[in-house]
N, C-alpha and C positions, 0 to 999 in steps of 0.2 A: 591583464585579463579584462575582457569586456564585461559590462554589466549584464547579468542574466535577463532574458526576456521575462522569465517568471520562475518561481520556486514552488515545488509541490511537496506537501507533507502527506505521506501515506500512513494510515494507521490500521493495524490489525488489533481490534479491541479484545480485551480479555479481563477476567477478574483475578487471575493468578499471574499472568504475564501479558503485557501489552507490547506488541512489536511496532516499530516505526521505521520509516525510510524517508530520506530527503533526496529529491532530484532537482537539479538546476537545468532549466531549458534555455538553450542559447542557439539562435538560428535554427529553430525547429529540431534540435538534437538534444536528447536527454544525456545528462552527465551525473554520475553517482557522486553524492556529497557525503552522506552518512546513513547508517542504520544501526539499530540497537534494540534492546528490550528494557522495559521497566518492570521490575519484579514487585509483585503485590502479594505473593503467597504468605508472607510472614505477618500480614495485617489480618487479624481475625475479625474485626468489626467491619461489616459490609459497607457501612456509611463512610468510614475512614478510608476504605479502598477507593470509593467514589471520589472523595476529596483529593486523594493522592493523584488519581487519574486527571482530575481537573487541573490541579496545580502543576503537575508534570507536563501536561499538554500546553499550558500557558508558557512554561519555561522553554519548551521546544519552539513555540511560536516566537518568543522573545529572542531566542538565540539565532534561529535560522530565517526569520522574517518571511514565511511562506506567503505566496499570493493566493493559494488555494489549498484546500485539504480534501483528500479522498479517503474514504473509510469503508472497510468491509462491512457489509450488512450481516446481521445475524442469520445463520443458517437454520433451517427448520429441522429440529431433531425431535426425538421422542420424549426427552426430559424437559418438561415445561419450566421447571424451576431454573434450570441452566440457561434456557432461552431468555427468561426474564432478567437474570443477573447479567447476561451478556448484553441485552438491550439497554439496561441501565448504564453499563460501562460505555457503550457506544454513545448513548445520549449525553453523558457527561463530557465526553471528548468533543462531541459536536457543539455543545453549549460553550465550551472553552473557545473553540474557533469562532463561533458566532459572536461571542463577547468582544472579540477583536476585529469584527467585521470581515472575517475571512469566509468566502463562500465554500460550501461543503457539497461534495458529490458522494453518492453511495453506490457501491457495486456488489453484486452477489458473488459469493465465493467461486461458483462455476464460471462466471463471466471473467473474473480475474485470471483464473487458471487458463481459460481458453485464450485470453489475450496474450498471455506470456508463453504458453507451451503449445497451444493449438488443441489441447485436450482438456475438456471440462472436468475430468476426473483425475487430473495429474496429481502426483504425490508432492509433498513439500520438498523432497529432495530434487525432483525433476524441475520444479519451479526455481529453486535455488541455483541449480546448475545452469539453467538457461539464462537466468538473470546475470550470473557471473560472466557468461559469454557476451551477452548483449551489452552490458555496461562495463565490461573489462575490469571486473572485480577479481583481485588475486586470491583473497581469502574469504571463504564462506564461514560465517559465524556458526558456533556450535548450536545455538538456539535458533531454529529456523522460523520462529515468530518474527525475527528481525527481517528476514528475507520476504516473509509474507507482507509485512508493512511496506517494504520497498516495491513489491509486486503490485500493491494497490496503487501506489503513486505512478508506476509505469503504465498500468492499465488505464489510469485517468489520462495520462499523456497520449496514449494511443487513441483513446476515445475522442479527445479533442483534435487529434490530427488524423482522423479516420481516412483510410485510403479510399479512393473513388471506387464505387461499386460497379463500375463498368467492366471490371475484370472478373474472370472466373478462375477458380483454382481447383485442381484435382486432389489437393491435400496440402498438408503443412510443408512438405518438401518442395512441391510446385510453387507454393506461395513464396518461400524463401528464395527460390531460384529466380522468380520474377520480381522480387523486392530485396535485392542483396543489401541495400542500405539499412534494413531492419536488423541486421546482425552485426553492425558496426558499433 
């Protein structure tokens, strides 16, 4: 096995469940390494949740040695308290990466869904199913926060390897027809 060009850690932050995914990039091709979730729901103290996010993010970094981290940005909802909690969880994960000198990129939820499915309002199931096809994943996990973390990593890969804008597409099917390598 050749050494990877780089490894990307993708994180879907949360205060009850944090999803993550790991991609290895070799010769400009993404390869699935791992995805899972970190359960935080049993921790009642909000500060201890943040501590667990920090420690577990560092453990992921120490285990997989990512070159970059991509994280989902908090979405703007009606519940300000939920947004604040999510922003704290995101900030702690970012701080963990930065403490190890790992660059961080942030992506809006709609941008991630658009990058993976072509639809900014795609469901978690649609994202998971397309990820399974793109990355040749045989079994989709029950908790789709894991696939959301993986989607963040793949979105980051696509962002860094953006296709030339000199082509125009009539839709997602036309894009795939003109770029069959994106489905391998």
